[in-house]
Structure formats: C-alpha cells, structure tokens
C-alpha atoms as a printed R data frame, in Angstrom:
    type eleno elety resid chain resno       x       y       z
1   ATOM     1    CA   MET     A     1 102.187 117.523  99.653
2   ATOM     2    CA   ASN     A     2 105.780 116.438  99.977
3   ATOM     3    CA   GLU     A     3 106.267 118.590 103.253
4   ATOM     4    CA   ARG     A     4 102.972 117.107 104.648
5   ATOM     5    CA   ILE     A     5 104.308 113.467 104.195
6   ATOM     6    CA   ARG     A     6 107.306 114.479 106.412
7   ATOM     7    CA   GLN     A     7 104.985 115.920 108.889
8   ATOM     8    CA   LEU     A     8 102.765 113.060 108.901
9   ATOM     9    CA   ARG     A     9 105.683 110.586 109.331
10  ATOM    10    CA   LYS     A    10 107.213 112.671 112.221
11  ATOM    11    CA   SER     A    11 103.889 113.067 113.996
12  ATOM    12    CA   LEU     A    12 103.482 109.336 113.806
13  ATOM    13    CA   GLY     A    13 107.022 108.763 115.103
14  ATOM    14    CA   LEU     A    14 108.164 106.606 112.236
15  ATOM    15    CA   THR     A    15 111.434 106.384 110.406
16  ATOM    16    CA   LEU     A    16 111.648 106.500 106.735
17  ATOM    17    CA   GLU     A    17 111.942 102.737 106.728
18  ATOM    18    CA   GLU     A    18 109.048 102.130 108.873
19  ATOM    19    CA   PHE     A    19 106.820 104.635 107.121
20  ATOM    20    CA   GLY     A    20 107.779 103.114 103.733
21  ATOM    21    CA   ALA     A    21 107.183  99.530 104.767
22  ATOM    22    CA   LYS     A    22 103.604 100.248 105.560
23  ATOM    23    CA   VAL     A    23 102.920 101.629 102.095
24  ATOM    24    CA   GLY     A    24 105.129  99.159 100.114
25  ATOM    25    CA   VAL     A    25 108.088 101.163  99.381
26  ATOM    26    CA   GLY     A    26 111.665 101.592 100.727
27  ATOM    27    CA   LYS     A    27 113.206 104.405 102.839
28  ATOM    28    CA   THR     A    28 114.847 105.845  99.659
29  ATOM    29    CA   ALA     A    29 111.420 106.386  97.874
30  ATOM    30    CA   ILE     A    30 109.889 108.044 101.004
31  ATOM    31    CA   SER     A    31 113.010 110.336 101.404
32  ATOM    32    CA   ASN     A    32 112.633 111.321  97.649
33  ATOM    33    CA   ILE     A    33 109.009 112.097  98.155
34  ATOM    34    CA   GLU     A    34 109.702 114.274 101.177
35  ATOM    35    CA   ASN     A    35 112.523 116.158  99.347
36  ATOM    36    CA   GLY     A    36 110.401 116.653  96.295
37  ATOM    37    CA   ASN     A    37 112.325 114.467  94.058
38  ATOM    38    CA   ARG     A    38 109.470 112.002  93.405
39  ATOM    39    CA   ASN     A    39 105.631 112.413  93.430
40  ATOM    40    CA   LEU     A    40 103.462 110.236  95.561
41  ATOM    41    CA   THR     A    41 101.509 107.746  93.349
42  ATOM    42    CA   ASP     A    42  97.746 107.295  93.638
43  ATOM    43    CA   GLN     A    43  98.142 103.876  95.278
44  ATOM    44    CA   MET     A    44 100.670 105.324  97.905
45  ATOM    45    CA   PHE     A    45  98.225 108.146  98.564
46  ATOM    46    CA   LEU     A    46  95.333 105.838  99.202
47  ATOM    47    CA   SER     A    47  97.528 103.506 101.310
48  ATOM    48    CA   ILE     A    48  98.604 106.429 103.585
49  ATOM    49    CA   CYS     A    49  95.143 107.591 104.138
50  ATOM    50    CA   ARG     A    50  93.827 104.208 104.831
51  ATOM    51    CA   GLU     A    51  96.653 103.059 106.978
52  ATOM    52    CA   TRP     A    52  96.930 106.061 109.201
53  ATOM    53    CA   ASN     A    53  93.297 107.500 109.010
54  ATOM    54    CA   VAL     A    54  94.705 110.413 107.226
55  ATOM    55    CA   ASN     A    55  92.157 113.168 105.996
56  ATOM    56    CA   GLU     A    56  92.473 113.127 102.154
57  ATOM    57    CA   GLU     A    57  91.700 116.793 101.885
58  ATOM    58    CA   TRP     A    58  94.573 117.554 104.312
59  ATOM    59    CA   LEU     A    59  97.036 115.596 102.536
60  ATOM    60    CA   ARG     A    60  96.127 116.969  99.138
61  ATOM    61    CA   THR     A    61  95.849 120.576 100.085
62  ATOM    62    CA   GLY     A    62  96.965 121.036 103.788
63  ATOM    63    CA   GLU     A    63  93.311 122.236 104.709
64  ATOM    64    CA   GLY     A    64  91.422 120.577 107.615
65  ATOM    65    CA   ASP     A    65  92.697 118.294 110.302
66  ATOM    66    CA   MET     A    66  95.621 115.828 109.641
67  ATOM    67    CA   PHE     A    67  93.458 112.852 110.640
68  ATOM    68    CA   ARG     A    68  89.889 111.912 109.932
69  ATOM    69    CA   GLU     A    69  87.598 111.600 112.935
70  ATOM    70    CA   MET     A    70  86.741 108.126 113.710
71  ATOM    71    CA   SER     A    71  83.649 106.544 115.182
72  ATOM    72    CA   ARG     A    72  84.172 104.375 118.245
73  ATOM    73    CA   ALA     A    73  83.842 101.217 116.321
74  ATOM    74    CA   GLU     A    74  86.510 102.403 113.759
75  ATOM    75    CA   GLU     A    75  88.878 103.456 116.572
76  ATOM    76    CA   ALA     A    76  88.539 100.066 118.260
77  ATOM    77    CA   ALA     A    77  88.944  98.221 115.294
78  ATOM    78    CA   GLN     A    78  92.247 100.003 114.453
79  ATOM    79    CA   ILE     A    79  93.630  99.451 117.973
80  ATOM    80    CA   VAL     A    80  92.661  95.846 117.947
81  ATOM    81    CA   SER     A    81  93.973  95.104 114.444
82  ATOM    82    CA   SER     A    82  97.423  96.692 115.300
83  ATOM    83    CA   SER     A    83  97.567  94.815 118.632
84  ATOM    84    CA   LEU     A    84  96.295  91.226 117.993
85  ATOM    85    CA   ASP     A    85  99.634  89.929 116.635
86  ATOM    86    CA   LYS     A    86 101.386  91.035 119.889
87  ATOM    87    CA   LEU     A    87  99.318  88.787 122.006
88  ATOM    88    CA   SER     A    88 100.351  85.423 123.400
89  ATOM    89    CA   SER     A    89  98.251  82.384 122.830
90  ATOM    90    CA   ASP     A    90  96.820  82.680 126.274
91  ATOM    91    CA   GLU     A    91  96.134  86.427 125.827
92  ATOM    92    CA   TRP     A    92  94.481  85.831 122.524
93  ATOM    93    CA   ALA     A    93  92.220  83.163 124.236
94  ATOM    94    CA   PHE     A    94  91.161  85.479 126.883
95  ATOM    95    CA   VAL     A    95  90.366  88.366 124.440
96  ATOM    96    CA   LYS     A    96  88.389  86.001 122.281
97  ATOM    97    CA   ARG     A    97  86.246  84.795 125.113
98  ATOM    98    CA   ILE     A    98  85.404  88.506 125.974
99  ATOM    99    CA   LEU     A    99  84.557  89.343 122.317
100 ATOM   100    CA   LEU     A   100  82.287  86.312 122.068
101 ATOM   101    CA   LYS     A   101  80.567  87.587 125.073
102 ATOM   102    CA   LEU     A   102  79.869  90.966 123.377
103 ATOM   103    CA   ARG     A   103  78.053  89.576 120.420
C-alpha cells in the first residue's frame, strides 16, 4: 500500500506537504508511510479515498482502477467544491444566479 500512496500522490501532482495537509498529517508522516516506516491509519485511508475519489480496492490491493468512476453529479460537485473559494464576490454572485435557475 505504501508504494500506491506515493503513486497516487505523484499522479495528483502533490507534494508530501500538500498531500498530508488534505488528510490531516504533516509531510514527515506521508514520507514515512511512502517509505514503509509507518502504516496508514484507518482514518487516513478513508480520508484519502474520500478526498480524491480513490478506489478503495485499488488502494488496499492494487487491483482495479486508481480512481472510482463518478456520476456526472458527483464530478460536478467535486469540481464546484474545490473551486468556489477561488471566486471573487462578483463571480460567486454570477454562479449563484445560474445555479438558482437550474433548480
């Protein structure tokens, strides 16, 4: 599993620090996991799968695709949730008007 954590992190283009911050640990903890000096906790396992839509089976065993296939709604929600904080007040107001029309 340790090598798959490294593979995942690199495929996401994240540093040890960026990856660790998303799952609530420091870069040293991630480095230790990747190097086999520390095991992944259950909480970190679940956080990784949830944060990046990782296929649990792939992370456990290496079988299957790295990422879980998402529905259009799930994919849209992921894009939106990671992008909203980057919008200015005017941009958010525009997006909000569009979303309200889609109800």
